[in-house]
N, C-alpha and C positions, 0 to 999 in steps of 0.2 A: 453175736458169734461167740462160741465157747471153744476152748481147746485144753486138752489135759496134757500137760508135759510129763514126759517119761522121767523115771528115777535118774535125777542128775548125777547120782554117784556112779551111775554105770555108763555115762556118756563119755566118749573119747574125744576130748577137745583138741587133741594133738592132730586128729585127722581133719586138717584145715588148710585153706589156701587164702591168699589176699583178695580182697574185692578187686575186681577188674573193672575199673571206671570207664572202659572203652566198650562195654557190652552194650549192643544196640540192635534195633529193628525198626523199620518203618512199615511194616506189614499192617494192614487194617485189622486183622484178627488180634495182633498183639496190642494195637492202640485200644481196641475194644476192652480187651482184658484189663488193661492199665486203668482206663476210664471207670470200669465198674468197681474197682477197688478204690480208686480216688474218692468216688462218692461216699464211701464209708468213713472216710477220714474227716470227722467232724471238727476235730480241734486243729486242723492244719491251717496255717495262716501265710499270707504273703502272695506272690505272684503265681497265678494258676498255672501258666505254661511252664515256668521254671520248676515249680513244685512237681509237675507230672514228669518233667524230664528226669529228675533225681529219683523219683519213685520208679520210673521205667527201668533205670540202670539197676536199682536194688532188686527189683522183682525179677528181672531177666537173668541177673547173675545168680540169684538164689535158685532159679529154675534150672539153669545150666548145670549148677553144682548137684542139684537134686536128681537130674537125669542121669548124670555119670555115676553118682554114688549117693543114695539117700541118707547116708550117715555123715556126709561131708559137710563141714561148717565153713562159714565165710570169715576171715579175719578182717576186723573193721577197726580202724584207727579213730580214736576220739579227740585226737590232737588237732585243734583248729589250723595249726601250721601244716597239716598234711594235705590240705586242699587248697591249692592255688588256682583260682578260677580262670585267670588270665594267662596260664602257662601254655607255651607252645605244645606241651605234651598232654594237654587236658583239653582236647577239642570239644568236649561236651560241657566245659565250664562247671565241673562239679566243684561247688563251694562248700564252705562249713555249714551252709544251710542243710546239708545231707544229715547232719547230727540231729536236727529237729525232726526231719522226716523219719529217721529211725526210731526216735523216741515215741512219736505218734503211732508208728506201726507196732511197737511193743505195747503201748497203752491199749491199743485196740485188739490185742490178741492175734495179730496177723503174723508176727515172728517172735522168736525167743532170743534172748541175749544172755551170754555169760560174760559179765562185766570184767573188763581187764584192769590191770594195775601196774604201777611202776614204783618198785621199792628201791630208791637211790642208795639208801644206806646198805642194803645187801646186795645191790647190783643184780636185782631179779625183776624181771618185767613179763607181763602177759597181755597180749593184745585182745580185745574183746571179740568174741565169737557170736555170729548170728547164724539162725537157721529157721526154717519154715515150721509153723505150727501145723498140727493135723488139718486145721480148717484150710490153710493155705495149700497144703498138699493136695486136698481134695479138689481145690480150684485148679491146680496144676494139672491133675488127672482129667479134668473136664474141659481143659483149654482146647481152643480150635486152631492150635498152631503146634509145632513141633520144635525140636532144638534146631532144626535146619533153617528156621526163620530168623535165627539169631546169629549175629556176626560182630566183628569190630566195627566201629564207626568208620565210614568211608573217609573221613578227613583225618584219621589217626596219623601222627607223625611217625614215618618209618626211619628217618635220619636222625640220629642222636649224637650230640657233641658233648663230651663230659671234660670237666677240668681235672687237675691233679688230685683233687680230693674226691674224685669220682661223683661230683655233683653235676646234674644236667644243666647245661648252659641254654638260657632261654632266647637270647637275642642275636644268634649267629646270622650271618649274612647268606642269602640265597645266590650264591656264586653258580656259574654254568656247571661246575663239578657237582654241587650239591643238588641242583635241579636235575641232573642227569641220573644221579644215584637215587633220588626220590622216584623219578619216573620209572626207572627199572624195578624198583621194589613195589610199586603200585601194580605194575602188570604182572610181576611175579607172585604177589599175594593174591592177585585175582585168579591166577591159574591154580594155586593151592586151594583157594576158597572153593573152586569149582571141581576139585578132585576129592574123591572119598579115600582118605588115608586111615588105615586101621590095622591093628594086629588081629589076623584073621581067626586065630583059634581060642580067643577069650570069650567065655560066656558072659563075664562081667567085665565092662570096659575099665577095669582098675588093676594096677600092678602094685604089689606090696614089695618094696625094695629096701634093702639093708636091714639092720637090727639096732635094738637099743635106742639111744638118742638120736641115731642117724636114720631111723626107720622112717620111711615116708610112703605115701600112696600116690601113684601117679595116674590121673584121669586121662583116658584115651578118648578123645572126642573130636568133632569137626569144628569146634570153636577155637581151640588152642592150636592155631596154625599160622598166626600172624608173625612175620619175620621182620626185624629191624637190622639196621646197621649202625653199630656203635663205635665212635672214634674217641680217642683218649687224649688227655693232656692238653686240651684246647687246640688240638692240631688236626688237620685233615690228612696227615701222612703218618699217624700213629694209631695202632689198633685198626679199626675199620671192619672187623669181623661181623658176620651175620649171626644174629641171635633170635631165637624164637621157634615155636613148634615143639610139641610134646616129644618129638622123636630124639631132640638134642638131650633130653633128661632120661632117655630110654636107654637101659643097658644093651649092649651090641648083641647079646643072644636073643633079645626080643626083636631087635630091628630086623633080624633075619626073617621074622614073621610078618613083616609089614607087606600090605597089598594096597596097590593104588587102583582104584576102580575095579576091584576084583582081580587084578594082575599081580602075580608074585614079582618080588623085587630082588636086586642084587646090590651089595655094597662093595665100593672099591675105595681104598685110600692110598695115599703116598707113603712110601717107605722112608723113614728117617728125614721127613720134610725139612725141618729147620736146621738139621745138621748139614744136609746137602746144600741148602741155601748159604750157610756160613762158609763152607768150603768154596762154593761158587764165588763168594765175595773176595776170596783169596786167590781166585783164578784156577781153582782145582776142581775138576769134575769127579766127585767122590766115587760114583759107581763105575766110572770108566777108568780112573787111575788108581784107585785104592781097592774098591770092591771087596770089602769084608764087613762082617757084622759089627757095627759101631759100638755094640754094647757088651761084647764078648771080652772078658779079662781074666787072667789067671794070676795066681799069687796073691790074692786078697785074702789075709788071715784075720784072726781076732774078731770074727763075727759068728753068730749063731749058725750052726750047719744047716738048721732047718729053713734058712733064708734062701729064697730063690735068687741067687746072685745077679743073673743077668736082668731079671726084672727089676731088682732093686737098683742096679747101675742105670738102667733106662730111665726110670722115674727120677733119679738123682740128676741125671744129665739134662733131662727135660725141664726140671724145676730150676736147675742152675742157669740154663740159657735164659729163663724168664725172670729170674730174681735180680734185684739190684745189688746183692752183696751175699756172701756166704751164709751169714746168720739167717737171712731171710730164705735162702735156698734150703737150708736144713730144717727150718720151721715148716716150710711148704711140703718138704718130703715127709715128715711125720704126720702132717695134716692129711695128706693124700693117701698114706699107707693104710692098708685095710685094718680095720678094728680087730683086735685078737691076734694079729700076726707079729712075729718077733721083729719085723722091719720097723714097727711103731716104736720100738724100744731102742733104736740105735742112737748112740750119743754122738754129740757134735765131733768129738775126735775121731770116731769111727767113720763118720760120713766125710770128714775132712780128708782122711786117708783114702777113702774111696774116690773123692773128687780129684784129689792130686793124681791118682792112678789114671783117671780119665783125661786129665789135662796132658799127661805124658803120652797117652794113646793118640790124643788128637791135638798134638803140639801146634799145628797151623791155626787153630781156632781156640786155643786155650784161653787167650785173653778175652774172649767173648763170654766165657763162663762167669756167671754172678757179676755181669756187667749191665744188666738191664737191657740186654739186646733183643729180648723176646718181644717187646712192643712194636719195634721196627719190623721184625720178621712176620709179625701178625698182619701188618699193612700189606706186606708182599703177598702172604698167602690169601689175604682177602681179595687181592686183585685177581689172583688165580680163580677164586671162588666166584668173583663178579663176572668174569669172563664165561665161566661154566654156566652160571645162571643165565646170562644173555644168550648163549648158544641153544640152551635147552628151551628157553622160554620163547625166543623168536624164531630160530632156525628149525629145531625139531619139534617145536610146540608140544613139548612133553614135560611132565613135572619131574623135578630132581629135588631131593632133599639133602641139605648140607649139614655136616657136622664138623665144621671148620676145615680139617684136612681129609675128610672122608665124605663120600657121596653115595646117595641111594637113588637108583633109577629102576624103571620096570625091567623085568627080565628080558634079556635080548639086546637092551640099550647098554648093558655093561661093556660090551665090546666097542660100541661107539664111544662110550664114556672114557675107555682106556686112551683112545686116540685123542679125545678132546682135552683130557687131563695132561697128557704129554705135550700137545701144542700149546696149551695155556701156561704150563710150567716153563717151556723153552722161551716163550715170548716175554714172560715176566722176569725170568731170572738169567737168561742167557745160557743156561746149562742144558745140555742135550741129553736125550734118552733117560729121564727119571724112571725109577722103579715104581710101579703101581701094583697093588695086590688086593685080593678079595679078603682083606682083614682089617680090623679097626682096634687101635688102642690109643686112647687120647687123654691128656691132662692139660688142664687150663688153670693156671694161678692168677692171671692178670685180673680177670673178670670175676673171681671168686665163684667160679662154676666148676667145681672138681668133677672129674669122671665119676659117673654115678656107681655106687657100690654094687656088688653082684647080688642077683636075686636070691632072696632067703626063703621065699614063700611064693607058691604059684597055684592058681586054681586048676588043679589037675595037671597032668603031663601033656607035653606037645601032641597034637592031633594032626593027622594027615588030612582031615576034613575041616572045613570052615565051621565055626560055631553057628547056631541057629541065630544068635543075636546078631553076628556079623552079616549073615545072609539077609536078614530082616532089614537091618539098618541100610545096607548097600542098596537094596531094592527101593527103600522109601527115598533115599538120598537121590537115586537115578531118576525117580518119578518126580521128586520136588524140583530137581534142577532141569527136567526134561532132557535128560541125557540120552544119546542114541545107544543102541544095543552094543556097538563097538565104536570107540573113540577113534578119531582120525589118526592118532599117533600110535594105534595098535595095529602093526603089520602082522602078515601071516606068521612071521618067524618068532613072534612073541609068544611066550608060553603063558597059556591061560588056564587057571585051575577052577 
């Protein structure tokens, strides 16, 4: 076989994502594809079954990347310590043997590699990139399977416990709480896997988000839908939020364009969730007893007049609730402030003055700011999300997407979601009549997953009609899943476009 690599000077190596070691398929068409390529690997040594398993993961993840974006590269670690075959979170037992498989694929001209490096002196590192050769791409095109044949391995662990250093804990016990949480996530992930979730007006299933060093490309596909629940500090009562699914990294303006099985959606979130929770802990129902904008302040001077003061105060208060101390709060504020905006340049003394004004406004909960209270609040809001997932998965049998304190459901179900959110909030917090809105604004500093930057580039303008790509993929997905023309959760009052 021969392959001609393109001009490496023109390759965008930053358009990449990490290797997904959970990529899998048991379909015979996929196994035949892997078998055919395995026969070409003359120099491969070792256990045949194990080698094929590693080869399958590599080939399928390269295929998924190519389907979403032909220029997308796979980030691949050459550190032996990156592969723990006996890890709870590595159900396919991906070992350092995968390094040998990659080297054989490169030697046989099946994949390309841009080798990485780690310059400890300059503090600069670059992880290796892998991508398909022209030869392998032709094999992809001729393959007798589609992207819908590929999914996360069914044994993938959805419940994650991390220590204070944010390292995954391998040997936690399967308590009744853990078993229940895992069972719910298994059923919920199955519901998501059986639902076509897409941004309907994209001709190419790729979003370009941000600019400069923060610029990223988000692939919209049917493989990136697996949701996990992550607990922190080696405790089952801290953190516990639900992470995963491309919609969590998708800006809210694009989430408005999400369709589920061809049905338009609506998004609803809690207003001032953590603030209301903190007041509730002090025996105060914020919206019933105070009922004013928590981020509106006057008399703040000595800051750039171009700064959106309310937005800056909101970001500062949310980061302060999550941070352990003021220094970390100010650092998190500047990190999350939009690049190019004057908020990015606010000094610590300016932010401290703003924070003191917020403390005066919110005197009953002032002691909770910059105290690390956020990690406990996250557990409480994760309990609310858990209840909503249960209700929609088992009672309504309808898909729901979660973005921590915000939820996306098929259009028409938003009025049901309103009631379910209020019920769950009252049950978990004891505070009645929470305010819920059809808006979303979220920041997260604990898990290092900041709110995505605004869209800077878009493939054309918003369209009232679904793209040809969306219509084609939806049809193929329904055919592959043998889905009915109308799902059981789609009543007459749901708006269908």
